C-alpha positions in Angstrom: -2.5 -116.2 -22.1 -2.5 -115.8 -25.9 -0.4 -112.9 -27.2 -3.3 -111.7 -29.4 -5.6 -111.4 -26.4 -3.0 -109.4 -24.5 -2.6 -107.0 -27.4 -6.3 -106.5 -27.7 -6.5 -105.8 -23.9 -3.8 -103.1 -24.0 -5.4 -101.5 -27.0 -8.7 -101.3 -25.1 -7.0 -99.7 -22.1 -5.5 -97.0 -24.3 -8.9 -96.2 -25.9 -10.5 -96.0 -22.5 -7.9 -93.6 -21.2 -8.3 -91.4 -24.2 -12.0 -90.9 -23.7 -12.8 -87.8 -21.4 -14.9 -88.3 -18.4 -18.0 -86.1 -18.2 -18.6 -86.7 -14.5 -15.3 -85.2 -13.3 -16.0 -82.0 -15.3 -19.4 -81.7 -13.7 -18.0 -82.1 -10.2 -15.4 -79.4 -10.9 -18.0 -77.0 -12.2 -20.2 -77.6 -9.2 -17.3 -76.9 -6.7 -16.4 -73.7 -8.5 -20.1 -72.5 -8.4 -20.2 -73.3 -4.6 -17.1 -71.3 -4.0 -18.3 -68.3 -5.9 -21.7 -68.3 -4.2 -20.1 -68.6 -0.7 -17.7 -65.7 -1.4 -20.6 -63.6 -2.8 -22.7 -64.3 0.3 -20.1 -63.1 2.8 -20.3 -59.4 3.4 -17.1 -57.4 2.8 -15.1 -56.6 6.0 -15.6 -53.0 7.1 -12.3 -51.1 7.2 -13.5 -49.1 10.2 -13.1 -52.2 12.4 -9.9 -53.4 10.9 -6.7 -53.1 13.0 -4.9 -51.3 10.3 -7.9 -49.7 8.5 -9.3 -46.3 8.9 -10.6 -45.9 12.4 -8.7 -48.9 13.8 -6.5 -48.6 16.9 -3.2 -48.8 14.8 -4.4 -46.0 12.6 -5.4 -43.8 15.6 -1.9 -44.2 17.2 -0.2 -43.5 13.9 -2.2 -40.2 13.7 -1.2 -39.4 17.3 2.5 -40.2 16.7 2.5 -37.9 13.6 1.0 -35.1 15.7 3.6 -35.4 18.5 6.5 -35.4 16.0 5.1 -32.3 14.3 4.6 -30.5 17.6 8.2 -31.3 18.6 9.5 -30.0 15.3 7.6 -26.7 15.8 9.1 -26.4 19.3 12.6 -26.9 18.1 12.0 -24.3 15.4 11.0 -21.7 18.0 7.3 -21.8 17.4 5.6 -21.9 20.8 2.1 -20.6 20.1 -0.7 -23.1 20.7 -2.7 -24.8 17.9 -6.2 -26.1 17.8 -6.8 -29.7 16.7 -8.1 -28.7 13.3 -4.9 -26.6 12.8 -2.7 -29.5 13.8 -4.5 -31.9 11.4 -4.2 -29.3 8.7 -0.4 -28.9 9.2 0.1 -32.6 9.3 -2.1 -33.3 6.2 -4.6 -35.5 8.2 -7.8 -33.7 7.6 -9.4 -36.9 6.3 -9.6 -38.6 9.7 -13.0 -39.7 10.9 -15.0 -37.9 13.5 -14.5 -40.8 15.9 -10.7 -40.3 15.7 -11.1 -36.6 16.3 -13.2 -37.3 19.3 -10.6 -39.7 20.6 -7.8 -37.2 20.2 -9.8 -34.4 21.9 -11.2 -36.4 24.9 -8.4 -38.9 25.6 -5.2 -39.0 23.5 -3.9 -35.5 23.5 -4.8 -34.6 27.1 -3.1 -37.7 28.5 0.0 -37.6 26.3 3.1 -36.6 28.4 4.6 -34.8 25.4 1.6 -32.6 24.8 0.5 -29.7 27.0 -3.1 -28.4 26.9 -3.4 -24.6 27.0 -6.9 -23.9 28.3 -9.0 -22.2 25.7 -6.2 -21.9 23.2 -5.1 -25.3 22.0 -2.1 -27.6 22.3 1.7 -27.1 22.5 4.7 -29.4 22.8 5.7 -30.2 26.4 9.5 -30.5 26.7 11.3 -32.0 29.8 12.5 -28.5 30.8 11.1 -25.1 29.8 14.2 -23.3 28.6 14.4 -21.1 25.6 18.0 -19.9 25.5 21.5 -20.4 27.0 20.8 -18.1 30.0 17.8 -20.3 30.9 20.0 -23.4 30.7 22.7 -21.9 33.0 20.0 -20.7 35.4 18.4 -24.2 35.5 21.8 -25.9 36.2 22.7 -23.4 38.9 19.4 -23.8 40.7 19.8 -27.6 40.7 23.3 -27.3 42.0 22.3 -25.0 44.9 19.4 -27.4 45.8 21.6 -30.4 45.6 19.6 -32.0 42.8 22.6 -32.9 40.6 22.9 -32.4 36.9 20.6 -32.7 33.9 20.7 -35.4 31.2 22.2 -34.2 27.9 19.4 -35.8 25.8 16.7 -34.0 27.8 18.3 -30.6 27.1 18.6 -31.5 23.4 14.8 -32.2 23.5 14.0 -29.0 25.3 16.2 -26.3 23.9 16.4 -25.2 20.2 19.9 -25.4 18.8 21.0 -27.0 22.1 24.1 -28.7 20.7 25.8 -25.4 19.7 24.7 -23.7 23.0 26.1 -26.5 25.1 29.4 -26.5 23.2 29.8 -22.7 23.7 28.9 -22.8 27.4 31.4 -25.7 28.0 34.1 -23.7 26.2 33.3 -20.6 28.3 33.7 -22.7 31.5 30.1 -22.2 32.7 29.0 -25.8 32.6 30.6 -29.2 32.7 29.9 -32.3 30.7 30.4 -35.7 32.3 30.0 -39.1 30.7 28.4 -41.9 32.7 29.4 -45.6 32.3 26.5 -46.2 30.0 27.9 -43.4 27.7 25.1 -41.0 28.5 26.2 -37.4 29.1 25.2 -35.3 32.1 25.4 -31.5 32.4 26.4 -29.7 35.6 26.8 -26.1 36.6 30.5 -25.1 36.9 30.7 -23.2 40.3 33.9 -21.1 40.1 33.5 -19.9 43.7 35.3 -23.1 44.9 38.3 -22.6 42.6 41.7 -22.6 44.4 44.9 -21.1 42.9 47.7 -23.6 43.3 51.4 -22.9 42.6 52.6 -24.5 39.4 55.7 -26.0 41.2 53.5 -27.8 43.7 51.4 -29.2 40.9 54.5 -30.4 39.1 55.9 -32.2 42.2 52.5 -33.6 42.9 52.2 -35.2 39.5 55.8 -36.5 39.7 55.0 -38.7 42.7 54.2 -42.3 41.6 51.6 -44.2 43.7 51.2 -47.1 41.4 50.4 -50.3 43.4 49.7 -48.4 46.6 46.4 -48.3 48.3 45.1 -45.5 50.6 46.2 -47.3 53.8 49.8 -47.7 52.6 50.0 -44.0 51.6 48.7 -43.0 55.0 51.3 -45.2 56.8 54.1 -43.7 54.7 53.0 -40.1 55.5 52.8 -41.0 59.2 56.4 -42.2 59.1 57.4 -38.9 57.5 55.7 -36.9 60.2 52.7 -35.9 58.0 49.2 -36.7 59.2 46.2 -36.8 56.9 43.3 -34.6 57.7 40.6 -36.3 59.7 36.9 -35.7 59.6 36.3 -32.4 61.4 32.5 -32.6 61.3 30.4 -32.9 64.5 30.1 -36.4 65.5 27.1 -37.7 67.2 28.1 -39.5 70.4 26.0 -42.5 71.0 24.9 -42.6 74.6 25.6 -45.9 76.2 22.5 -47.8 77.2 22.1 -48.3 80.9 22.1 -51.9 81.9 19.2 -52.9 84.0 20.3 -54.7 87.2 18.7 -57.9 88.3 15.3 -57.4 90.0 15.2 -58.8 93.5 12.0 -60.5 94.0 11.0 -62.0 97.3 10.3 -65.6 97.2 7.0 -66.5 98.6 6.4 -69.9 100.1 3.4 -71.6 98.5 0.3 -71.6 100.6 -2.3 -74.3 100.3 -6.0 -74.1 100.9 -6.0 -70.4 101.9 -9.5 -70.1 100.7 -10.6 -72.9 103.1 -9.1 -71.5 106.3 -12.5 -71.1 108.1 -13.7 -74.6 107.2 -10.7 -76.8 107.9 -10.3 -78.2 111.5 -7.1 -79.4 113.2 -7.1 -83.1 114.3 -3.4 -83.3 115.3 -4.2 -83.6 119.1 -6.6 -86.4 118.6 -4.1 -88.4 116.6 -1.5 -87.8 119.2 -3.7 -89.1 122.0 -4.5 -92.3 120.1 -0.8 -92.9 119.6 -0.2 -92.6 123.4 -2.8 -95.3 124.2 
């Protein structure tokens, strides 16, 4: 192709690219108008039905959690008088909750919450794991559980129930009134220290006892060694239930009865043995 024609062709392309297209602009304007009209036609989402909005389930449980925390703080500060719902909302700065949320708190949430106790006709108070208000109440609780064989009390539950519990537990442990034991999961358990079972042992005996090395010996080897030295270990002195031997049942002698045939036809059957014998003789 001629070089002049090629040059004219390229120049035409550049002019065509430089000219703006009106159709594309019209399409873009139409799309923007459609988007704006569709967004305007959609009604705004109501916050009362939103999960995180006012009146939503998440909002309600946030209100309840704030109430429980506040009631616990009041209990730990020694304030044990009940409060009405309006007083609780006032102290927690939640007076702007809706009437539906208040109704939910009154009829369902507060009454069914294990951390809140309903005082009939007065209001609500915090419900701790144990109702103890001082160190004497803690000692009394542990002593009662010890006498009833119920074991100890979790350290965390006492901390949640008794104001200034850490200091009280430390003082009672130092005075020898309670014992703290640590479980394998590192949780502490409190027990009553019963001094009535204390035994005074001579210090020389304790010294000799601790000087004996039993590394690598099990209980059976220790008992065998003591037996050789003429010392016998204490056996269980409790009352043992003797199991009565079961009586063996002897074989039952049953008379063997010969089978009888056609007993029910005794009156009908006839004996033909003589007739057959006579025929044989002939």
